[in-house]
N, C-alpha and C positions, 0 to 999 in steps of 0.2 A: 218407237216410245216404251216398249214393251221390251223388246231386247238391250236396252239400256239399263231398261232396271234391272234384269235380270244379271244382264251385266258387274253392273255394281253390286249387287247381292254379294256372287262369287269372287271379287276380289275385297270385298269386306268381310267375308268369311274364311279366305285363303287369308288375309293377315292375325285374323281372329284365330285362324289354326297354327299357323305362325307363332303366333304370343301365348297357346296354350301350354305349345308345347316348350316352348324356350321356360315358362315358370312353374309346368312341371316338375320339368328338369332340375332343381333347385330342388326338390326331396333329399338329396344324400347330405345335400350341405346341413342345413336344419338340423335331420334326424340327428346326424353325425355329431354335431357338435351339444345336443342336450344329451345321446348318452356318456358324453365325456361328462356332463354334470353333473351324472347319476340317476338320470331318472329311464324307468324303464319302458320296452316297445308299447305298452298300454296305457301309460300317461300321456307318453307323447304326443299318442292320435286324439286320445280325448281330451288335450288341450289344443291342440290342433283346431281339430272342427266344433269344440263349445265358441273357443274365441270367435271361427269363421261363421258358426251361427250365429252369434252373436250382432257379429258386425252385420250380415246380409240383414239378420232382424231390422236396428235401426236402420238399413237402408233402404227395407220395405217402409215403414215408418215413416220416412224423410215422402216417398213417390205415396202415400196412403193409399198401396196397393191390397187387398182384398186379400185373403189367406183361405177362401173360401174356393174347394172341389169337389170334381164329382166323384161319384162311385168308381167309377175308369177310371180318371185321373185319379184316385189314389192309389187302384190297384200297381201303374205306372210308375206313381213316384216311390211306392216300396219297393219295388222291384228293382229302380236305380238306386237306392240306398242301399239295398242287400248287397248288389253288386257291388257298390265303390267300397262297402266295408271293408267286403273279402278280397278284394282289389288294392286295396290301401294296406291292410291288417299284412298278407299273405309278404307283399315289396317289403314293410316295415323289419318285421320280422328275417326276411332273406339277407338284410343286412346284416345279421349277427355270425350268421355262417359263412359270407362272401364279398369279397370287397364291395362297396355301394358302387365303382364305376361298371366294375363287372354286372353287378347286378343293373344297374339300371339299362346295360347294353343289351342282355340276354331277355329283358324288356322287352323290346325291341319288335318282337318273333307275334308282336300285336296284330302289327298289318297284317302279315302273311292268313295268322286266325280269322280276321276282319273278312279279307275280300275270299280265304275260302269257305265260312259261313254265310254272307254271302249270296258266291255263285251256288249252294247248297239244295242254301234256304231261299232262297229270294229270287234265282234267276238271274243274278245281276252277274254278264260276261262283263272279263277286265279285257280291257280293249288293249293295242298293241304300247300307245307310250302309259298306261298304267303298271303294265306288266315289267319294262323299264325301268321305268321311276321307282320297284317294287326292288329289283333284280340292286343295282347300284346304290341304293338304299340298304341294303340287306349287308354287298356286301363295305363299301363303307364300314357298317356299323361291325365287321365283323375285323376289321382291318383298325379297328381303336380296341373293338378286347383283345386281339392277338396281340399288340402292341404294349399289354398292362399283363395281360394273363400269366403266371405262369406254373408251374403243377397243374393237376386234378385239382377238379373243381369238388365242393361239397354236394357232394346227390341231393340232402335235406334241400338244402339253400336254392338247387338249382330251379329242383322240383315248386317249392315256394313262389320264382318267380314266374315261372308260367303258368300257374294257376292264377297269378295277379293278373300274367299277358290276357289270359282268355277272360274272364272277366270282366276286366278293361277295355277288350272287344266287346263284349255283347254289352255293355253299356251303352258304347258309343252309338249302336248296330239299333238298341232300344231308343234310342235319343232318336236315331234319322228314322227308325219306322214306326215311328210311337207319338208322330206330334202333339204335342201340348200348348194348347191355345192359352198361354200364358209366360211372362216375363221369366227371363236366365234366374232373373237373384230367387220369383217366385218358386222354379225347380227347386233351385239350390238349395233354395233355407229349409222343406223336406229332406234335399240328400245327405247334408254335413247334421242335418237333425237326425235322422236315422242311423248316421254315422257315429253319433257322441251317445249315442244311448245303444248303439252295439258295444262300441269298447267299453263301458262301462258294466255291461251285462257279462261281458267276455271277460273285464278284468274280476267279475264276483263270482263267474263260473270257476275259474281257477282259481282262485285267490290270489290272485298280486295286485297288494291295494295302487290305487290311485296317487299318485303323488304330485299334487300344481308346482308348477317352475317358485327357485325357494330363490333365488339373485337376479338382479339385472340381466346379466346375457343368457340366461333359462327363460327368460319372460319375453328377452328381444328375438331369440329364434324359435319361438312359442306362438312369438306376431309372426314371424316371420312368414313360418310355417299354413299359418291361417289365413293371412291375406295371400301369399306371393301363387304356391303351387294350391295350395284348399280354394279361396272365392276368386281370381282373379280367373287362374286356370281353369277351373269349375265351371264358369260362366259365360268365358270365349269360348270353348269344346261345345257346348252347345247351339252355339250362333253360328260358329263350322262346320256343324256336322249339319244342319240344318240348311247352309246354303249350299255347302260344295258336297256334301256327299260322307258317308262314314268313311270308305276304302281310300279318298283322298285325303281326309283328317288325318287317316290312322298313318300315311306316308309321311304328311307333316310332321309326323310326332318324330320324326329320324333326329331332327332338332333334340329330343329328349336326353338320349346318351350322348348330342354333342356337347350339348350345355354344361352334364354333368362330367365330362372330359376334361373343357373349359377352364371349369371349377377343377377340376383336381390338378393341371396347371398353372393355376392364376393363384388359386388362396392357397393350395396344400404342395407346390414348387412342384408338381410332378416331371419328366420329361418331357422335352416333343421335340419327334425323331421326324424321319418320311414318312414312313408307314401313314404314323396317325396325321400328319398335312393329307394325304393321300384320301387316306378316308375321309378326313374332313369335307376336302374339293367333292368325291364321287356323292355327299348325304348333299349339298348344298346342289348340283348336281340336281338331283334326284327333285330336290323340294322345286325347284324352278322348273322343272321337268312339269310336278303337279302342281305350282302357282297357275302357269300358263296355258293351262289345259284341266279345268275341276273334273270335265269332266270327258269321257272319249262317245 
């Protein structure tokens, strides 16, 4: 009976990890559309997190869930809020310097960062299947990158993405290693609140005014960012990290750049070739290996 319950939790966590990655991979779609509407990065992120916070608040009210937290929980939630603010901010700013698809691809260095940090600081050994999954996913992601990349990348853009990847890796690890006895909705109530406040403070410090969406198109994509890559992705990622672990959750994140590439193909009419197809197959293979073997 215990083994069955554990197996069900792993299956549920794997599905959550897959969906979280796909949803998070839609970030470029909303961000680029809002940039086209004249909104700056601060305004896009502030709108995203503010709307996500309102949505989660309504859910918590319906669930009649208390918002009280202990001092320890407050500390962990503060760390999560700051980490996700930093990760989101650096990723969205990188879109100004390098193509969104390339940025999403480079962001996938975070599974390696996750595995290295877990190995160095928590003595978690990566098994053979985990290593194979990481290698397959990285090769697949590189093929996605090479199919789009042309010329040298902007150094600042690359640095921003790598900082985003590192802070996201640490975010996943904190969720996994500091389990909070509260629902995922409650956790993310505080996380997105910190993010919204953080963007407001950053905008004030840099002297860049915050602008609300000004037409139906910008409201739609702001709502999209709030619901899909913010609320849904964050909530599902918490379950994935808890039930299958930090490293497998990070590996499932290979679906993020894959999602970005598919958006490019179907939304922006980008070319689809053999190299791209091979990259997609390798990524899906890595995801299947991880899904069937959540822990080595």
